[in-house]
Backbone and ligand atoms as CSV (ligand in chain L), in Angstrom:
chain,resi,resn,atom,element,x,y,z
A,1,MET,N,N,37.269,69.689,45.509
A,1,MET,CA,C,37.962,69.265,46.946
A,1,MET,C,C,37.903,67.821,47.371
A,2,PRO,N,N,38.932,67.342,47.858
A,2,PRO,CA,C,39.083,65.931,48.221
A,2,PRO,C,C,37.789,65.503,49.275
A,3,GLU,N,N,37.449,64.234,48.853
A,3,GLU,CA,C,36.318,63.666,49.786
A,3,GLU,C,C,37.301,62.904,50.851
A,4,ASN,N,N,37.137,63.217,52.222
A,4,ASN,CA,C,37.789,62.367,53.146
A,4,ASN,C,C,36.784,62.138,54.418
A,5,PRO,N,N,36.521,60.940,54.586
A,5,PRO,CA,C,35.348,60.850,55.732
A,5,PRO,C,C,35.890,61.063,57.186
A,6,VAL,N,N,37.178,61.454,57.378
A,6,VAL,CA,C,37.776,61.884,58.588
A,6,VAL,C,C,37.619,63.486,58.710
A,7,LEU,N,N,37.356,64.014,57.790
A,7,LEU,CA,C,37.113,65.631,57.856
A,7,LEU,C,C,35.759,66.067,57.855
A,8,GLU,N,N,35.598,67.087,58.526
A,8,GLU,CA,C,34.438,67.760,58.609
A,8,GLU,C,C,34.300,68.733,57.269
A,9,ARG,N,N,35.594,69.345,57.143
A,9,ARG,CA,C,35.447,70.196,55.774
A,9,ARG,C,C,37.075,70.410,55.670
A,10,VAL,N,N,37.404,70.785,54.340
A,10,VAL,CA,C,38.704,71.282,54.121
A,10,VAL,C,C,38.724,72.700,54.546
A,11,LEU,N,N,39.931,73.121,55.157
A,11,LEU,CA,C,40.020,74.561,55.542
A,11,LEU,C,C,40.870,75.205,54.585
A,12,PHE,N,N,42.060,74.620,54.357
A,12,PHE,CA,C,43.116,75.182,53.385
A,12,PHE,C,C,43.527,74.229,52.484
A,13,SER,N,N,43.397,74.559,51.160
A,13,SER,CA,C,43.720,73.550,50.127
A,13,SER,C,C,45.278,73.687,49.951
A,14,GLU,N,N,45.718,72.697,49.030
A,14,GLU,CA,C,47.097,72.618,48.774
A,14,GLU,C,C,47.397,73.908,48.052
A,15,GLN,N,N,46.862,74.439,47.182
A,15,GLN,CA,C,47.020,75.770,46.563
A,15,GLN,C,C,47.097,76.941,47.422
A,16,GLN,N,N,46.243,76.979,48.378
A,16,GLN,CA,C,46.193,78.157,49.301
A,16,GLN,C,C,47.495,78.110,50.370
A,17,LEU,N,N,47.739,76.676,50.753
A,17,LEU,CA,C,48.929,76.535,51.596
A,17,LEU,C,C,50.293,76.983,50.851
A,18,ALA,N,N,50.264,76.396,49.657
A,18,ALA,CA,C,51.485,77.019,48.824
A,18,ALA,C,C,51.518,78.455,48.585
A,19,GLY,N,N,50.509,78.937,48.299
A,19,GLY,CA,C,50.691,80.613,48.099
A,19,GLY,C,C,51.063,81.304,49.474
A,20,ARG,N,N,50.518,80.814,50.521
A,20,ARG,CA,C,50.904,81.506,51.688
A,20,ARG,C,C,52.287,81.176,52.426
A,21,VAL,N,N,52.610,80.080,52.223
A,21,VAL,CA,C,53.965,79.621,52.586
A,21,VAL,C,C,55.031,80.422,51.722
A,22,ALA,N,N,54.741,80.430,50.352
A,22,ALA,CA,C,55.770,81.258,49.592
A,22,ALA,C,C,55.813,82.667,50.094
A,23,GLU,N,N,54.563,83.367,50.464
A,23,GLU,CA,C,54.601,84.711,50.943
A,23,GLU,C,C,55.480,84.730,52.381
A,24,LEU,N,N,55.143,83.808,53.112
A,24,LEU,CA,C,56.052,83.748,54.347
A,24,LEU,C,C,57.379,83.693,54.112
A,25,GLY,N,N,58.034,82.825,53.179
A,25,GLY,CA,C,59.247,82.731,52.794
A,25,GLY,C,C,59.835,83.993,52.284
A,26,ARG,N,N,59.010,84.640,51.449
A,26,ARG,CA,C,59.396,86.065,50.899
A,26,ARG,C,C,59.796,87.081,52.163
A,27,GLU,N,N,58.844,87.211,53.075
A,27,GLU,CA,C,58.964,87.933,54.099
A,27,GLU,C,C,59.970,87.867,55.155
A,28,ILE,N,N,60.114,86.521,55.447
A,28,ILE,CA,C,61.323,86.118,56.140
A,28,ILE,C,C,62.708,86.438,55.529
A,29,SER,N,N,62.799,85.954,54.471
A,29,SER,CA,C,63.858,86.321,53.481
A,29,SER,C,C,64.428,87.721,53.681
A,30,ALA,N,N,63.387,88.600,53.301
A,30,ALA,CA,C,63.725,90.068,53.368
A,30,ALA,C,C,64.024,90.526,54.892
A,31,ASP,N,N,63.522,90.107,55.851
A,31,ASP,CA,C,63.883,90.311,57.124
A,31,ASP,C,C,65.221,89.981,57.696
A,32,TYR,N,N,65.685,88.687,57.087
A,32,TYR,CA,C,66.976,88.113,57.642
A,32,TYR,C,C,68.130,88.155,56.555
A,33,ARG,N,N,68.104,88.989,55.682
A,33,ARG,CA,C,68.971,89.067,54.765
A,33,ARG,C,C,70.471,89.598,55.295
A,34,GLY,N,N,71.436,88.808,55.046
A,34,GLY,CA,C,72.785,88.881,55.831
A,34,GLY,C,C,72.953,88.554,57.162
A,35,LYS,N,N,72.007,87.933,57.699
A,35,LYS,CA,C,71.913,87.488,59.142
A,35,LYS,C,C,72.211,86.137,59.476
A,36,LEU,N,N,72.274,85.246,58.435
A,36,LEU,CA,C,72.431,83.889,58.429
A,36,LEU,C,C,71.623,83.237,59.616
A,37,PRO,N,N,70.220,83.262,59.344
A,37,PRO,CA,C,69.249,82.826,60.374
A,37,PRO,C,C,69.371,81.157,60.574
A,38,LEU,N,N,69.062,80.611,61.704
A,38,LEU,CA,C,68.859,79.373,61.935
A,38,LEU,C,C,67.459,79.012,62.048
A,39,PHE,N,N,66.914,78.230,61.055
A,39,PHE,CA,C,65.526,77.666,61.435
A,39,PHE,C,C,65.489,76.321,62.140
A,40,VAL,N,N,64.886,76.617,63.212
A,40,VAL,CA,C,64.669,75.324,64.129
A,40,VAL,C,C,63.159,74.708,63.880
A,41,GLY,N,N,63.211,73.654,63.171
A,41,GLY,CA,C,61.937,73.015,63.126
A,41,GLY,C,C,61.573,72.176,64.310
A,42,ILE,N,N,60.201,72.320,64.952
A,42,ILE,CA,C,59.812,71.532,65.926
A,42,ILE,C,C,59.080,70.267,65.239
A,43,LEU,N,N,59.778,69.122,65.549
A,43,LEU,CA,C,59.300,67.893,65.101
A,43,LEU,C,C,57.975,67.375,65.938
A,44,ARG,N,N,57.185,66.652,65.521
A,44,ARG,CA,C,57.127,66.242,63.940
A,44,ARG,C,C,56.058,67.037,63.230
A,45,GLY,N,N,55.324,67.876,64.030
A,45,GLY,CA,C,54.296,68.656,63.161
A,45,GLY,C,C,54.773,69.601,62.031
A,46,CYS,N,N,56.058,69.914,62.215
A,46,CYS,CA,C,56.511,70.989,61.285
A,46,CYS,C,C,56.923,70.341,59.855
A,47,ILE,N,N,57.034,69.211,59.791
A,47,ILE,CA,C,57.795,68.568,58.707
A,47,ILE,C,C,57.360,69.231,57.270
A,48,LEU,N,N,56.052,69.231,56.950
A,48,LEU,CA,C,55.725,69.364,55.712
A,48,LEU,C,C,55.769,70.842,55.339
A,49,PHE,N,N,55.332,71.791,56.387
A,49,PHE,CA,C,55.533,73.183,56.407
A,49,PHE,C,C,56.990,73.661,56.277
A,50,TYR,N,N,57.739,73.040,56.930
A,50,TYR,CA,C,59.174,73.382,57.255
A,50,TYR,C,C,59.913,73.205,55.817
A,51,SER,N,N,59.575,71.982,55.250
A,51,SER,CA,C,60.233,71.660,53.778
A,51,SER,C,C,59.721,72.443,52.816
A,52,ASP,N,N,58.479,72.932,52.671
A,52,ASP,CA,C,57.973,73.946,51.717
A,52,ASP,C,C,58.519,75.373,52.028
A,53,LEU,N,N,58.494,75.736,53.272
A,53,LEU,CA,C,58.995,77.296,53.651
A,53,LEU,C,C,60.548,77.336,53.181
A,54,MET,N,N,61.131,76.158,53.584
A,54,MET,CA,C,62.643,76.395,53.121
A,54,MET,C,C,62.924,76.544,51.619
A,55,LYS,N,N,62.057,76.017,50.958
A,55,LYS,CA,C,62.260,76.030,49.413
A,55,LYS,C,C,61.958,77.567,49.179
A,56,ASN,N,N,61.190,78.367,49.948
A,56,ASN,CA,C,60.887,79.785,49.486
A,56,ASN,C,C,61.917,80.844,50.284
A,57,ILE,N,N,63.079,80.137,50.988
A,57,ILE,CA,C,63.915,81.016,51.785
A,57,ILE,C,C,65.130,81.395,50.628
A,58,SER,N,N,65.418,82.582,50.375
A,58,SER,CA,C,66.351,82.895,49.377
A,58,SER,C,C,67.514,83.485,50.132
A,59,VAL,N,N,67.687,83.259,51.291
A,59,VAL,CA,C,69.040,83.748,51.873
A,59,VAL,C,C,69.820,82.772,52.621
A,60,ASP,N,N,71.062,82.782,52.715
A,60,ASP,CA,C,71.861,81.647,53.368
A,60,ASP,C,C,71.365,81.366,54.648
A,61,CYS,N,N,71.424,80.210,54.997
A,61,CYS,CA,C,70.767,79.891,56.259
A,61,CYS,C,C,71.183,78.383,56.831
A,62,ASN,N,N,70.880,78.268,58.156
A,62,ASN,CA,C,71.194,76.890,58.427
A,62,ASN,C,C,69.634,76.300,59.106
A,63,MET,N,N,69.922,74.982,58.991
A,63,MET,CA,C,68.655,74.284,59.541
A,63,MET,C,C,68.965,73.247,60.510
A,64,ASP,N,N,68.155,73.090,61.696
A,64,ASP,CA,C,68.246,72.164,62.677
A,64,ASP,C,C,66.920,71.939,63.164
A,65,PHE,N,N,66.732,70.993,64.183
A,65,PHE,CA,C,65.461,70.569,64.480
A,65,PHE,C,C,65.468,70.115,66.047
A,66,MET,N,N,64.349,70.281,66.616
A,66,MET,CA,C,64.281,69.705,68.183
A,66,MET,C,C,62.838,68.897,67.878
A,67,CYS,N,N,62.934,67.951,68.824
A,67,CYS,CA,C,61.753,67.251,69.094
A,67,CYS,C,C,61.364,67.345,70.519
A,68,LEU,N,N,60.053,67.950,70.914
A,68,LEU,CA,C,59.673,68.142,72.277
A,68,LEU,C,C,58.516,67.286,72.512
A,69,SER,N,N,58.200,66.953,73.614
A,69,SER,CA,C,56.900,66.182,73.988
A,69,SER,C,C,56.384,66.993,75.272
A,70,SER,N,N,55.231,67.230,75.386
A,70,SER,CA,C,54.350,67.879,76.399
A,70,SER,C,C,53.846,66.823,77.183
A,71,TYR,N,N,53.774,66.876,78.627
A,71,TYR,CA,C,52.992,66.049,79.520
A,71,TYR,C,C,51.873,66.463,79.568
A,72,ALA,N,N,51.029,65.652,79.063
A,72,ALA,CA,C,49.368,65.960,79.074
A,72,ALA,C,C,48.701,65.853,80.162
A,73,GLY,N,N,47.958,66.745,80.763
A,73,GLY,CA,C,47.139,66.546,81.877
A,73,GLY,C,C,45.797,66.380,81.410
A,74,GLY,N,N,45.155,65.121,81.254
A,74,GLY,CA,C,43.949,65.126,80.708
A,74,GLY,C,C,44.107,65.249,79.103
A,75,THR,N,N,43.488,66.083,78.534
A,75,THR,CA,C,43.584,66.536,77.075
A,75,THR,C,C,44.364,67.718,77.030
A,76,ALA,N,N,44.764,68.373,77.774
A,76,ALA,CA,C,45.345,69.740,77.740
A,76,ALA,C,C,46.728,69.694,78.017
A,77,SER,N,N,47.348,70.489,77.317
A,77,SER,CA,C,48.971,70.694,77.576
A,77,SER,C,C,49.087,71.436,78.988
A,78,THR,N,N,50.239,70.764,79.623
A,78,THR,CA,C,50.380,71.398,80.964
A,78,THR,C,C,51.501,72.384,81.002
A,79,GLY,N,N,52.298,72.382,79.882
A,79,GLY,CA,C,53.518,73.299,80.113
A,79,GLY,C,C,54.746,72.574,80.411
A,80,GLN,N,N,54.538,71.424,80.821
A,80,GLN,CA,C,55.733,70.748,81.376
A,80,GLN,C,C,56.277,69.995,79.952
A,81,VAL,N,N,57.582,70.222,79.582
A,81,VAL,CA,C,57.844,69.712,78.444
A,81,VAL,C,C,59.167,69.056,78.384
A,82,ARG,N,N,59.308,67.983,77.625
A,82,ARG,CA,C,60.755,67.183,77.615
A,82,ARG,C,C,61.153,67.276,76.261
A,83,THR,N,N,62.573,67.462,76.339
A,83,THR,CA,C,63.333,67.400,75.036
A,83,THR,C,C,63.537,66.218,74.671
A,84,MET,N,N,63.033,65.696,73.515
A,84,MET,CA,C,63.328,64.320,73.043
A,84,MET,C,C,64.611,64.280,71.964
A,85,LEU,N,N,64.597,65.423,71.427
A,85,LEU,CA,C,65.944,65.681,70.513
A,85,LEU,C,C,66.334,67.016,70.568
A,86,ASP,N,N,67.606,67.328,70.644
A,86,ASP,CA,C,67.911,68.533,71.030
A,86,ASP,C,C,68.827,69.167,69.672
A,87,LEU,N,N,69.091,70.501,69.695
A,87,LEU,CA,C,69.818,71.105,68.605
A,87,LEU,C,C,71.335,70.490,68.528
A,88,ARG,N,N,72.169,70.488,67.459
A,88,ARG,CA,C,73.313,69.677,67.365
A,88,ARG,C,C,74.331,70.958,67.617
A,89,GLU,N,N,74.017,71.940,67.360
A,89,GLU,CA,C,75.283,73.213,67.766
A,89,GLU,C,C,74.812,74.176,68.654
A,90,SER,N,N,75.692,74.934,69.096
A,90,SER,CA,C,75.305,76.107,70.010
A,90,SER,C,C,74.589,77.050,69.132
A,91,ILE,N,N,73.783,77.745,69.817
A,91,ILE,CA,C,73.046,78.945,69.089
A,91,ILE,C,C,73.296,80.340,69.654
A,92,LYS,N,N,74.515,80.257,70.433
A,92,LYS,CA,C,74.776,81.610,70.925
A,92,LYS,C,C,75.310,82.577,69.850
A,93,GLY,N,N,74.540,83.787,69.946
A,93,GLY,CA,C,74.758,85.073,69.065
A,93,GLY,C,C,74.047,84.632,67.690
A,94,ARG,N,N,73.175,83.640,67.665
A,94,ARG,CA,C,72.565,83.181,66.338
A,94,ARG,C,C,71.167,83.947,66.333
A,95,HIS,N,N,70.684,84.186,65.054
A,95,HIS,CA,C,69.279,84.613,64.874
A,95,HIS,C,C,68.473,83.473,64.540
A,96,VAL,N,N,67.566,83.168,65.608
A,96,VAL,CA,C,66.624,81.742,65.372
A,96,VAL,C,C,65.408,82.088,64.808
A,97,VAL,N,N,64.969,81.267,64.156
A,97,VAL,CA,C,63.530,81.427,63.564
A,97,VAL,C,C,63.018,79.921,64.024
A,98,ILE,N,N,62.045,79.875,65.125
A,98,ILE,CA,C,61.374,78.626,65.287
A,98,ILE,C,C,60.254,78.435,64.418
A,99,VAL,N,N,60.251,77.142,63.848
A,99,VAL,CA,C,59.076,76.806,62.845
A,99,VAL,C,C,58.381,75.787,63.577
A,100,GLU,N,N,56.977,76.091,63.647
A,100,GLU,CA,C,56.008,75.305,64.518
A,100,GLU,C,C,54.892,75.098,63.644
A,101,ASP,N,N,54.253,73.984,63.586
A,101,ASP,CA,C,52.825,73.919,62.918
A,101,ASP,C,C,51.843,74.756,63.400
A,102,ILE,N,N,51.547,74.618,64.836
A,102,ILE,CA,C,50.203,75.340,65.313
A,102,ILE,C,C,50.749,75.843,66.660
A,103,VAL,N,N,50.258,77.165,66.946
A,103,VAL,CA,C,50.277,77.621,68.371
A,103,VAL,C,C,48.792,77.646,68.935
A,104,ASP,N,N,48.857,76.773,70.025
A,104,ASP,CA,C,47.557,76.768,70.723
A,104,ASP,C,C,47.387,77.370,72.022
A,105,THR,N,N,47.829,76.696,73.065
A,105,THR,CA,C,47.702,77.263,74.362
A,105,THR,C,C,49.173,78.203,74.428
A,106,GLY,N,N,50.089,77.902,73.702
A,106,GLY,CA,C,51.428,78.613,73.608
A,106,GLY,C,C,52.261,78.085,74.782
A,107,LEU,N,N,51.942,77.081,75.595
A,107,LEU,CA,C,52.812,76.599,76.577
A,107,LEU,C,C,54.058,75.953,75.978
A,108,THR,N,N,53.917,75.355,75.107
A,108,THR,CA,C,55.069,74.466,74.513
A,108,THR,C,C,56.275,75.753,74.075
A,109,LEU,N,N,55.752,76.842,73.406
A,109,LEU,CA,C,56.662,77.647,72.858
A,109,LEU,C,C,57.158,78.527,73.923
A,110,GLU,N,N,56.414,78.718,75.144
A,110,GLU,CA,C,56.771,79.436,76.162
A,110,GLU,C,C,57.953,78.937,76.861
A,111,TYR,N,N,57.979,77.664,77.055
A,111,TYR,CA,C,59.089,76.878,77.411
A,111,TYR,C,C,60.197,77.019,76.535
A,112,LEU,N,N,60.019,76.696,75.191
A,112,LEU,CA,C,61.116,76.667,74.471
A,112,LEU,C,C,61.900,78.000,74.170
A,113,MET,N,N,61.019,79.137,74.062
A,113,MET,CA,C,61.633,80.415,73.970
A,113,MET,C,C,62.471,80.637,75.192
A,114,GLY,N,N,62.309,80.203,76.462
A,114,GLY,CA,C,62.840,80.453,77.632
A,114,GLY,C,C,64.254,79.639,77.549
A,115,ASN,N,N,64.085,78.508,77.153
A,115,ASN,CA,C,65.225,77.573,76.975
A,115,ASN,C,C,66.254,78.029,76.046
A,116,LEU,N,N,65.800,78.569,74.647
A,116,LEU,CA,C,66.681,79.135,73.753
A,116,LEU,C,C,67.315,80.423,74.170
A,117,LYS,N,N,66.607,81.101,74.823
A,117,LYS,CA,C,66.993,82.557,75.526
A,117,LYS,C,C,68.323,82.345,76.395
A,118,ASN,N,N,68.155,81.150,77.010
A,118,ASN,CA,C,69.214,80.929,78.119
A,118,ASN,C,C,70.565,80.440,77.522
A,119,ARG,N,N,70.227,80.005,76.138
A,119,ARG,CA,C,71.535,79.418,75.564
A,119,ARG,C,C,72.338,80.676,74.722
A,120,GLY,N,N,71.746,81.964,74.665
A,120,GLY,CA,C,72.267,83.001,74.410
A,120,GLY,C,C,72.045,83.352,72.838
A,121,ALA,N,N,71.110,83.066,72.356
A,121,ALA,CA,C,70.561,83.484,71.061
A,121,ALA,C,C,70.657,84.870,70.841
A,122,ALA,N,N,70.959,85.430,69.652
A,122,ALA,CA,C,70.942,86.913,69.584
A,122,ALA,C,C,69.431,87.403,69.398
A,123,SER,N,N,68.625,86.853,68.666
A,123,SER,CA,C,67.199,87.077,68.645
A,123,SER,C,C,66.408,85.639,68.272
A,124,ILE,N,N,65.333,85.577,68.763
A,124,ILE,CA,C,64.303,84.447,68.633
A,124,ILE,C,C,62.883,85.059,67.997
A,125,GLU,N,N,62.480,84.482,66.840
A,125,GLU,CA,C,61.112,84.634,66.577
A,125,GLU,C,C,60.468,83.421,66.249
A,126,ILE,N,N,59.318,83.472,66.473
A,126,ILE,CA,C,58.130,82.398,65.866
A,126,ILE,C,C,57.705,82.441,64.486
A,127,CYS,N,N,57.911,81.407,63.704
A,127,CYS,CA,C,57.006,81.246,62.412
A,127,CYS,C,C,56.187,80.080,62.687
A,128,CYS,N,N,54.795,80.259,62.814
A,128,CYS,CA,C,53.943,79.258,62.808
A,128,CYS,C,C,52.945,79.115,61.507
A,129,LEU,N,N,52.553,78.040,60.945
A,129,LEU,CA,C,51.461,77.915,59.941
A,129,LEU,C,C,50.208,78.392,60.336
A,130,LEU,N,N,49.757,77.986,61.783
A,130,LEU,CA,C,48.506,78.128,62.311
A,130,LEU,C,C,48.526,78.852,63.341
A,131,ASP,N,N,47.718,79.708,63.771
A,131,ASP,CA,C,47.736,80.383,65.202
A,131,ASP,C,C,46.256,80.085,65.558
A,132,LYS,N,N,46.136,79.697,66.951
A,132,LYS,CA,C,44.864,79.571,67.503
A,132,LYS,C,C,44.574,80.120,68.724
A,133,PRO,N,N,44.594,81.632,68.421
A,133,PRO,CA,C,44.791,82.634,69.654
A,133,PRO,C,C,43.857,82.422,70.599
A,134,CYS,N,N,42.402,81.808,70.312
A,134,CYS,CA,C,41.653,81.804,71.292
A,134,CYS,C,C,41.668,80.862,72.424
A,135,ASN,N,N,42.866,79.901,72.488
A,135,ASN,CA,C,43.174,79.152,73.393
A,135,ASN,C,C,44.242,79.506,74.236
A,136,ARG,N,N,44.825,80.476,74.009
A,136,ARG,CA,C,46.246,80.988,74.541
A,136,ARG,C,C,46.131,81.103,75.961
A,137,LYS,N,N,47.305,80.436,76.774
A,137,LYS,CA,C,47.396,80.505,78.088
A,137,LYS,C,C,48.773,81.204,78.301
A,138,ALA,N,N,49.578,81.297,77.536
A,138,ALA,CA,C,50.863,81.870,77.644
A,138,ALA,C,C,51.222,83.115,76.732
A,139,ASP,N,N,52.138,83.932,77.351
A,139,ASP,CA,C,52.276,85.325,76.474
A,139,ASP,C,C,53.295,84.910,75.365
A,140,VAL,N,N,53.018,84.394,74.355
A,140,VAL,CA,C,53.840,84.297,73.075
A,140,VAL,C,C,53.131,84.811,71.807
A,141,HIS,N,N,53.848,85.585,71.214
A,141,HIS,CA,C,53.430,86.262,70.036
A,141,HIS,C,C,54.169,85.746,68.688
A,142,PRO,N,N,53.712,85.016,67.918
A,142,PRO,CA,C,54.460,84.600,66.731
A,142,PRO,C,C,54.660,85.805,65.679
A,143,LYS,N,N,55.785,85.900,65.200
A,143,LYS,CA,C,55.917,87.187,64.211
A,143,LYS,C,C,55.418,86.709,62.859
A,144,TYR,N,N,55.611,85.509,62.654
A,144,TYR,CA,C,55.190,85.140,61.227
A,144,TYR,C,C,54.031,84.097,61.303
A,145,VAL,N,N,52.894,84.313,60.599
A,145,VAL,CA,C,51.701,83.510,60.998
A,145,VAL,C,C,51.175,83.274,59.628
A,146,GLY,N,N,51.006,81.907,59.253
A,146,GLY,CA,C,50.298,81.487,57.866
A,146,GLY,C,C,48.932,81.924,57.944
A,147,PHE,N,N,47.993,81.303,58.822
A,147,PHE,CA,C,46.684,81.529,59.053
A,147,PHE,C,C,46.115,81.744,60.335
A,148,THR,N,N,45.169,82.370,60.788
A,148,THR,CA,C,44.609,82.098,62.041
A,148,THR,C,C,43.544,81.279,61.977
A,149,VAL,N,N,43.104,80.337,62.994
A,149,VAL,CA,C,42.154,79.388,63.044
A,149,VAL,C,C,41.259,79.655,64.355
A,150,GLU,N,N,40.015,79.026,64.068
A,150,GLU,CA,C,39.044,79.141,65.360
A,150,GLU,C,C,39.580,77.961,66.115
A,151,ASN,N,N,38.576,77.764,67.304
A,151,ASN,CA,C,38.928,76.783,68.097
A,151,ASN,C,C,38.338,75.428,67.683
A,152,GLU,N,N,39.199,74.706,66.705
A,152,GLU,CA,C,38.641,73.679,66.084
A,152,GLU,C,C,39.847,72.801,65.866
A,153,PHE,N,N,39.645,71.392,65.990
A,153,PHE,CA,C,40.930,70.590,65.883
A,153,PHE,C,C,41.163,70.216,64.308
A,154,VAL,N,N,42.363,70.618,63.916
A,154,VAL,CA,C,42.675,70.349,62.521
A,154,VAL,C,C,43.625,69.400,62.351
A,155,ILE,N,N,43.631,68.747,61.086
A,155,ILE,CA,C,44.625,67.741,60.635
A,155,ILE,C,C,45.130,67.976,59.404
A,156,GLY,N,N,46.261,67.359,59.109
A,156,GLY,CA,C,46.860,67.307,57.712
A,156,GLY,C,C,47.928,68.295,57.553
A,157,TYR,N,N,48.736,68.293,56.570
A,157,TYR,CA,C,50.140,69.073,56.271
A,157,TYR,C,C,50.878,69.099,57.522
A,158,GLY,N,N,50.939,67.782,58.074
A,158,GLY,CA,C,52.049,67.629,59.331
A,158,GLY,C,C,51.205,67.364,60.724
A,159,LEU,N,N,49.897,67.992,60.902
A,159,LEU,CA,C,49.299,68.146,61.984
A,159,LEU,C,C,48.457,66.656,61.937
A,160,ASP,N,N,48.472,65.932,63.326
A,160,ASP,CA,C,48.043,64.892,63.440
A,160,ASP,C,C,46.743,64.651,64.244
A,161,TYR,N,N,46.130,63.582,64.164
A,161,TYR,CA,C,45.113,63.072,65.436
A,161,TYR,C,C,45.777,61.610,65.806
A,162,ASN,N,N,46.066,61.417,66.885
A,162,ASN,CA,C,46.725,60.031,67.089
A,162,ASN,C,C,47.890,59.854,66.210
A,163,GLU,N,N,48.759,60.626,65.736
A,163,GLU,CA,C,49.816,60.144,64.911
A,163,GLU,C,C,49.292,59.834,63.523
A,164,LEU,N,N,48.044,60.200,63.093
A,164,LEU,CA,C,47.528,59.850,61.907
A,164,LEU,C,C,47.310,61.057,61.072
A,165,TYR,N,N,47.157,61.094,59.686
A,165,TYR,CA,C,46.926,62.324,58.808
A,165,TYR,C,C,47.855,63.323,58.603
A,166,ARG,N,N,49.051,63.151,59.265
A,166,ARG,CA,C,50.085,64.135,58.840
A,166,ARG,C,C,50.641,64.104,57.531
A,167,ASN,N,N,50.053,63.141,56.648
A,167,ASN,CA,C,50.550,63.151,55.027
A,167,ASN,C,C,49.574,63.667,54.361
A,168,LEU,N,N,48.371,64.221,54.903
A,168,LEU,CA,C,47.428,64.816,53.889
A,168,LEU,C,C,48.102,65.992,53.561
A,169,PRO,N,N,48.059,66.462,52.169
A,169,PRO,CA,C,48.417,67.541,51.588
A,169,PRO,C,C,47.752,68.881,51.743
A,170,TYR,N,N,46.524,68.936,52.421
A,170,TYR,CA,C,45.880,69.945,52.824
A,170,TYR,C,C,45.547,70.005,54.059
A,171,ILE,N,N,44.731,70.995,54.774
A,171,ILE,CA,C,44.501,71.165,56.134
A,171,ILE,C,C,42.944,71.116,56.238
A,172,GLY,N,N,42.386,69.998,57.121
A,172,GLY,CA,C,40.972,70.200,57.518
A,172,GLY,C,C,40.550,70.186,58.757
A,173,VAL,N,N,39.264,70.209,59.151
A,173,VAL,CA,C,38.752,70.248,60.530
A,173,VAL,C,C,38.469,68.803,60.511
A,174,PHE,N,N,39.056,68.243,61.682
A,174,PHE,CA,C,38.808,66.734,62.113
A,174,PHE,C,C,37.266,66.586,62.403
A,175,ARG,N,N,36.721,65.441,61.834
A,175,ARG,CA,C,35.392,65.001,62.258
A,175,ARG,C,C,35.451,64.235,63.428
A,176,LYS,N,N,34.807,64.592,64.524
A,176,LYS,CA,C,34.805,63.831,65.794
A,176,LYS,C,C,33.990,62.693,65.966
L,1,LIG,P1,P,50.565,74.312,72.636
L,1,LIG,O1,O,50.674,75.602,71.896
L,1,LIG,O2,O,51.557,74.035,73.860
L,1,LIG,O3,O,49.263,73.988,73.514
L,1,LIG,O4,O,50.667,72.955,71.913
L,1,LIG,C1,C,50.899,73.054,70.620
L,1,LIG,C2,C,51.082,71.882,69.978
L,1,LIG,O5,O,49.694,71.108,70.274
L,1,LIG,C3,C,51.170,71.696,68.485
L,1,LIG,O6,O,52.396,71.838,68.180
L,1,LIG,C4,C,50.357,70.501,68.273
L,1,LIG,O7,O,51.274,69.521,67.890
L,1,LIG,C5,C,49.279,70.373,69.172
L,1,LIG,N1,N,47.951,71.025,68.579
L,1,LIG,C6,C,47.398,71.897,69.079
L,1,LIG,N2,N,46.313,72.249,68.297
L,1,LIG,C7,C,46.131,71.095,67.401
L,1,LIG,C8,C,45.308,71.018,66.394
L,1,LIG,O8,O,44.130,71.546,66.266
L,1,LIG,N3,N,45.575,69.909,65.540
L,1,LIG,C9,C,46.676,69.081,65.845
L,1,LIG,N4,N,47.793,69.234,66.651
L,1,LIG,C10,C,47.376,70.347,67.544
């Protein structure tokens, strides 16, 4: 295991991530055969996960991205979200899969689900690498979940602390 002073411990190694992401890709591909899904990556946390997931999608699909910023109240998300980068095209009638790094309170995704529903998507599902259900404040239920985590702050594989550590190829618990 890699030694890294900012980590308390490694939670998921590169090999574990690769294995689980491949499984998710196979599951989603089976569910969306013939549906031309649109994979909407939520920047910036999704980038490593999104890229690895897409290599494991075996059906025709489209790719697009959004960048959202939450207005923080103290350290917690308030659910007020601003769209910094929007989708390029209409999603009317499309089968959308939102690709997110981690669902924590769920407030960001609750906002996004409402927003995308209003644009007339045929279906919307959430695929998240990590789910932290103990912190949930909104009624969101990701259909595709890589791993469930406890109430710990994690970094790496796209996840940051103060915009650092997104480039780590594994996921670990941040040492406070
Ligand atoms: P929420 O579900 O609206 O509370 O916010 C989810 C967002 O908070 C994620 O997309 C991450 O950017 C960030 N986040 C939540 N928990 C963590 C964590 O443990 N590490 C890094 N970012 C996190």
